[in-house]
C-alpha positions in Angstrom: -12.6 15.6 -9.7 -11.1 12.4 -8.3 -7.8 12.9 -10.1 -7.6 16.5 -8.6 -7.3 15.0 -5.1 -3.8 13.8 -5.5 -1.9 10.6 -6.0 -0.3 7.8 -4.1 3.3 7.1 -4.9 4.6 4.1 -3.0 3.5 4.8 0.6 3.4 8.6 0.3 0.3 10.4 -0.8 0.9 13.7 -2.6 -2.2 15.9 -2.4 -2.9 18.4 -5.1 -3.3 22.2 -4.4 -7.1 22.1 -4.7 -7.6 18.8 -2.9 -10.0 20.3 -0.3 -12.2 21.8 -3.0 -12.3 18.5 -4.8 -13.4 16.6 -1.7 -16.2 19.2 -1.2 -17.2 18.8 -4.8 -17.5 15.0 -4.2 -19.7 15.6 -1.2 -21.9 17.9 -3.3 -22.1 15.3 -6.1 -23.3 12.6 -3.6 -26.1 14.9 -2.5 -27.4 15.1 -6.0 -27.0 11.5 -7.2 -29.9 9.7 -8.9 -31.9 6.6 -7.8 -29.2 4.2 -9.1 -26.6 5.9 -6.8 -24.4 6.4 -9.8 -21.8 8.7 -8.1 -21.5 6.3 -5.2 -20.8 3.5 -7.6 -18.3 5.4 -9.6 -16.4 6.4 -6.5 -16.5 2.7 -5.3 -15.3 1.5 -8.7 -12.4 4.0 -8.6 -11.4 2.8 -5.0 -11.5 6.5 -3.9 -11.7 5.6 -0.3 -8.9 3.1 -0.3 -6.5 5.0 -2.7 -7.2 8.6 -1.7 -9.3 9.3 1.4 -7.6 6.9 3.8 -4.1 8.0 2.8 -5.1 11.7 3.1 -6.4 11.3 6.6 -3.5 9.2 7.8 -0.8 11.4 6.2 -2.3 14.8 6.1 -4.3 14.8 9.4 -2.7 18.1 10.4 -4.7 19.9 7.7 -7.9 20.2 9.8 -10.3 21.5 7.1 -9.2 18.7 4.7 -9.4 16.1 7.4 -12.9 17.1 8.4 -14.1 17.2 4.8 -12.6 13.7 4.1 -14.3 12.3 7.2 -17.6 13.8 6.0 -17.2 12.2 2.6 -16.3 8.9 4.2 -19.3 8.9 6.4 -21.5 9.5 3.4 -19.8 6.8 1.3 -20.0 4.2 4.0 -23.6 4.5 4.9 -25.5 1.3 4.5 -27.0 0.4 1.1 -30.5 0.1 2.7 -30.2 3.7 3.9 -29.3 4.8 0.4 -32.0 2.9 -1.4 -34.7 2.9 1.3 -35.3 -0.9 0.9 -34.0 -3.7 -1.2 -35.3 -2.8 -4.7 -37.7 -5.1 -6.4 -36.7 -4.0 -9.9 -33.9 -6.2 -11.2 -31.9 -3.2 -12.6 -32.1 -1.3 -9.3 -31.3 -4.5 -7.3 -28.1 -4.8 -9.4 -27.1 -1.3 -8.3 -28.0 -2.1 -4.7 -25.8 -5.2 -4.8 -23.0 -3.2 -6.4 -23.1 -0.6 -3.7 -23.1 -3.4 -1.1 -20.0 -4.9 -2.6 -18.2 -1.6 -2.5 -19.2 -1.2 1.2 -17.6 -4.6 1.9 -14.4 -3.5 0.2 -14.4 -0.4 2.4 -14.5 -2.6 5.5 -11.4 -4.4 4.4 -9.6 -1.0 3.9 -10.5 0.2 7.4 -8.8 -2.9 8.8 -5.4 -1.4 8.1 -3.3 -0.5 11.1 -2.3 2.8 9.6 -5.9 3.9 9.6 
């Protein structure tokens, strides 16, 4: 699904034909993720926000449905880890997932510091 969004070539982002449907699929996947927040972690590890979503909104902002869907996905991806997990988990395995999500959120903050965004 992530590769169906498009690709960044230099400073230009080339979106695929079914980019909007792929963003909607990612939103749907996030709604149905498990307690470990596996989808959120995979998207964070793939730098989807930095490499795809931010370039899409900055370069293809005229495509209103795509822009709106990307904003919805970014709002979901950037919600605090405490909101995702409910509380800091006591279980060591879940705590690891919590900290991993937190580290991705910190990387997102750095990406939003770009002047283009």
